[in-house]
Phi, psi and omega in degrees: 000318180297322179294323179293319179295319178297320178296318179295316179297321179296317179295317178297320178296316178297319178295318178296316179297315179296321177297319178295320178296316181291324182279335187260356185253146173088168179282148182251057177211161178296152179298144180260139175286132178235122179246151178282156181110183183284145177288151178294147182218158171253122180242153177065035181291123175230144181216152176206149177260126178236104182063240181261023180221153176253128180251123177250127174242130183198171176231137178263133175230152180149220186299134177294343177290339177141148177223137175237194179208160178234139176238128175250152182222148171211177176246154175286132177285124184290341183275313182261348182069026181237161178293148175277206179278130179285142175230151181295125180259318183206144176222123177257120179298161180284124176231143182294328183284354178271344186289126176080002181253142177295134180238152176231134176233126176257132181239124178284125181275347172068323185212155175264357185277339186241147172260123180260153175234129181241156169215152184223146175212158180268151175221133182264178185295339180270357179094002178289138183254139173272177180286154175291148175286176171295160179288136181249113180266133182212136174227135179296150179246129178279109183282352180278347181276000000 
C-alpha cells in the first residue's frame, strides 16, 4: 500500500512539473509576421489645430505592396496631467497607391473642454508595424469667442 501511494505521488508530481513547464515557457501572443526589408514609416508629419479640427499632413513610405496607417487617441487625465490609455481611433488599410504620396487626415475634436492626445504609425500590407509618432496634443478652439 505504501508503494502504491508513493507511485501515485510521483506521477502527480511529474504531471504538475510538466504542466508548469508547458504553461510557463514561451511568448503568450499570436505569431507576428516578419518580412525582410525596411519597416513602414510615416515621414514629414506636420499637424495643426484649426478651430475644432486637427489636420495631419504626412507621407507613407515602405513596401510597394501597400502601406496604411493607424491612429490612436486618448484624453489627458486632469489629475495626473498625463495621457490615459490609448484606444484605436482610426485605421486606414494598406493600399499601394498611398505609398510615397502626401496624405491629409482631418480629425474632428468635437469639444473645446477636453485635451486629446493622438499618435500615428504606419502598417504595411504584410502586417509589419512602424514606430509610433511623437504624441500630438490637441484641444479644439472655440472660434466664436
